[in-house]
C-alpha positions in Angstrom: -32.5 109.6 92.4 -31.4 113.1 93.4 -28.2 114.2 91.9 -25.3 114.3 94.7 -22.4 117.5 94.4 -18.9 115.9 93.6 -17.7 117.0 97.2 -20.4 115.3 98.7 -19.9 112.3 96.3 -16.0 112.5 97.4 -16.7 112.2 100.9 -19.7 109.4 100.7 -17.1 107.2 98.6 -14.5 108.0 101.4 -17.1 106.4 104.2 -17.7 103.3 102.3 -13.8 103.0 101.9 -13.3 103.4 105.7 -16.5 101.4 106.2 -15.0 98.4 104.3 -11.9 98.7 106.0 -13.2 98.8 109.4 -15.4 95.8 108.7 -12.6 93.7 107.5 -10.0 94.8 109.8 -10.8 91.7 112.7 -10.0 88.9 109.5 -5.9 90.3 110.7 -6.9 88.5 114.2 -7.1 84.8 112.3 -4.9 84.9 109.1 -2.4 87.7 107.7 -3.5 85.6 104.4 -6.9 85.8 104.6 -7.0 89.3 105.9 -5.3 90.2 102.6 -7.3 88.2 100.3 -10.4 89.6 101.7 -9.4 93.1 101.7 -8.2 92.7 98.4 -11.3 91.3 96.9 -13.4 93.5 98.6 -11.9 97.1 97.5 -11.7 96.0 94.1 -15.2 95.4 93.9 -16.0 98.6 95.9 -13.5 100.1 93.5 -15.5 98.6 90.3 -18.7 100.0 92.1 -18.1 103.4 93.2 -16.7 103.7 89.5 -19.8 102.8 88.1 -21.9 104.2 90.4 -20.3 107.7 90.8 -18.3 108.5 87.3 -20.8 111.1 86.6 -20.1 113.2 89.7 -16.1 112.4 89.9 -13.4 111.8 87.8 -12.3 108.1 88.3 -8.7 109.3 89.4 -11.2 111.1 92.1 -12.9 107.7 93.4 -9.6 105.8 93.7 -8.3 108.7 95.8 -11.5 108.7 97.9 -11.4 104.6 98.4 -7.8 105.2 98.9 -8.1 108.0 101.8 -11.1 106.0 103.7 -8.7 102.8 103.5 -6.1 104.7 105.2 -8.0 106.9 107.8 -7.3 104.2 110.4 -4.3 103.3 109.5 -2.1 105.8 108.6 -1.5 107.4 112.0 -0.8 104.2 113.6 1.5 103.6 111.2 3.4 107.0 111.4 3.5 106.7 115.0 5.3 103.5 115.0 6.3 102.8 111.6 9.2 99.9 112.0 6.9 97.3 113.6 4.3 97.9 111.2 6.6 96.9 108.1 5.3 93.0 108.5 1.6 94.4 107.7 2.6 97.1 105.1 2.1 94.8 102.4 -1.4 94.4 103.1 -1.8 98.2 102.4 -0.1 98.0 99.5 -2.2 95.2 98.0 -5.5 96.8 99.0 -4.4 100.4 97.0 -3.3 98.2 93.7 -6.6 96.4 94.2 -8.5 99.6 94.1 -6.6 100.6 91.1 -7.0 97.7 89.0 -10.9 97.8 89.9 -11.2 101.2 88.6 -8.7 100.1 85.6 -11.4 97.4 84.7 -14.3 99.4 85.2 -12.9 102.4 82.7 -11.9 99.5 79.8 -14.3 96.7 80.1 -12.4 94.2 78.0 -11.9 90.9 79.4 -8.0 90.8 78.8 -7.9 93.8 81.6 -10.4 91.5 84.0 -7.8 88.2 83.3 -4.9 90.4 83.9 -6.0 91.6 87.0 -6.8 88.3 88.3 -3.7 86.7 87.5 -2.0 90.4 89.6 -3.8 89.9 92.5 -3.2 86.0 92.6 0.2 86.9 92.4 0.2 89.6 95.2 -1.8 87.4 97.3 0.3 84.4 97.1 3.9 84.3 96.0 4.4 88.4 96.8 2.5 88.0 100.5 4.9 84.7 100.9 8.0 86.5 100.0 7.2 89.8 101.7 6.4 87.4 105.3 9.8 85.5 104.9 11.6 89.0 104.9 9.8 90.7 107.6 9.3 87.2 110.0 8.7 88.1 113.9 12.7 87.5 114.5 13.3 90.9 112.6 15.1 93.4 114.0 12.7 96.1 112.7 
């Protein structure tokens, strides 16, 4: 396979992050919990895949940055324009960013304990933390 430049690899990974977010955003229409689970698992897997595939072209930090940029391309302008009404779903963004970081960390370390801790962190974030966040930012919140 032909070697690609680091700039091309960065924008290709950003595009993959963008396409993954664009293909999973509609889960929010059904359930916030489902959307969080789907996006966190998908971004974890994509981060691990991109780290394995593009490790020769980019550093792991740049791969993570490209995925986070792709994840935030659609969302960031909307959040900037109307920050107060977006607090309730901001946790989904945080969980996805942490999933990207955990996916790259699992690729780097390649130890079973890191995978196990990543699963535990993912489950805690997607269950307990998400429920507590929803309780704090309920629809009756004045924000």
